[in-house]
C-alpha positions as CSV (number, residue, x, y, z in Angstrom):
1,X,98.8,99.6,101.6
2,X,96.0,101.9,101.7
3,X,92.4,101.5,100.8
4,X,91.9,105.0,99.6
5,X,88.9,106.1,101.3
6,X,88.4,109.0,98.8
7,X,84.7,109.0,98.3
8,X,81.7,108.8,100.5
9,X,80.8,105.5,98.9
10,X,84.2,103.6,100.2
11,X,83.2,102.2,103.8
12,X,86.0,99.6,104.8
13,X,85.3,98.1,108.3
14,X,87.2,100.4,110.6
15,X,89.1,99.2,113.6
16,X,92.7,98.3,114.9
17,X,94.9,97.2,111.9
18,X,91.8,97.4,109.7
19,X,93.8,97.8,106.5
20,X,96.4,95.0,107.2
21,X,94.4,92.4,105.3
22,X,95.0,94.2,101.9
23,X,98.8,94.4,102.7
24,X,98.9,90.8,103.8
25,X,97.0,89.5,100.6
26,X,99.3,91.6,98.3
27,X,102.5,90.5,100.1
28,X,101.6,86.9,100.1
29,X,99.9,86.3,96.7
30,X,101.8,88.7,94.6
31,X,105.1,88.4,96.6
32,X,106.0,92.1,96.8
33,X,107.1,93.9,100.1
34,X,104.1,96.0,101.7
35,X,103.8,98.5,104.3
36,X,100.6,97.8,106.7
37,X,98.7,101.0,107.7
38,X,95.5,101.7,109.5
39,X,95.0,102.4,113.2
40,X,98.2,100.4,114.1
41,X,98.8,102.1,117.4
42,X,101.2,100.1,119.3
43,X,104.6,98.4,119.0
44,X,103.0,95.2,120.3
45,X,100.7,95.4,117.2
46,X,103.7,95.9,114.7
47,X,105.7,93.3,116.2
48,X,102.7,90.7,115.8
49,X,102.0,91.8,112.2
50,X,105.9,91.5,111.1
51,X,106.4,88.2,112.9
52,X,103.2,86.7,111.3
53,X,104.4,87.7,107.9
54,X,101.3,90.1,107.1
55,X,103.5,92.9,106.0
56,X,107.2,93.9,105.8
57,X,106.9,97.5,107.3
58,X,104.1,99.1,109.5
59,X,103.1,102.6,109.4
60,X,102.4,104.1,112.7
61,X,101.2,107.6,112.3
62,X,98.5,108.6,114.7
63,X,100.2,107.3,117.9
64,X,103.2,109.8,117.1
65,X,100.8,112.6,116.3
66,X,98.9,112.4,119.7
67,X,101.7,113.8,121.9
68,X,102.6,116.9,119.4
69,X,98.8,117.7,119.3
70,X,98.2,117.5,122.9
71,X,100.9,120.0,123.6
72,X,99.2,122.8,121.5
């Protein structure tokens, strides 16, 4: 679940797991599987979100990109 951020007018609160509330709301209100994204940077965060039932999967992108970028 991503909030888009495709225009300067969109200003979601940025921080750790900041888009998770959107995945949580859709998963639990509509009843469909969701993937949470948005500064999920540790496996502890992933496990907490999944065990709490806030998402079905988590996208962990930045944490995987850092080592590759540092080696350039």
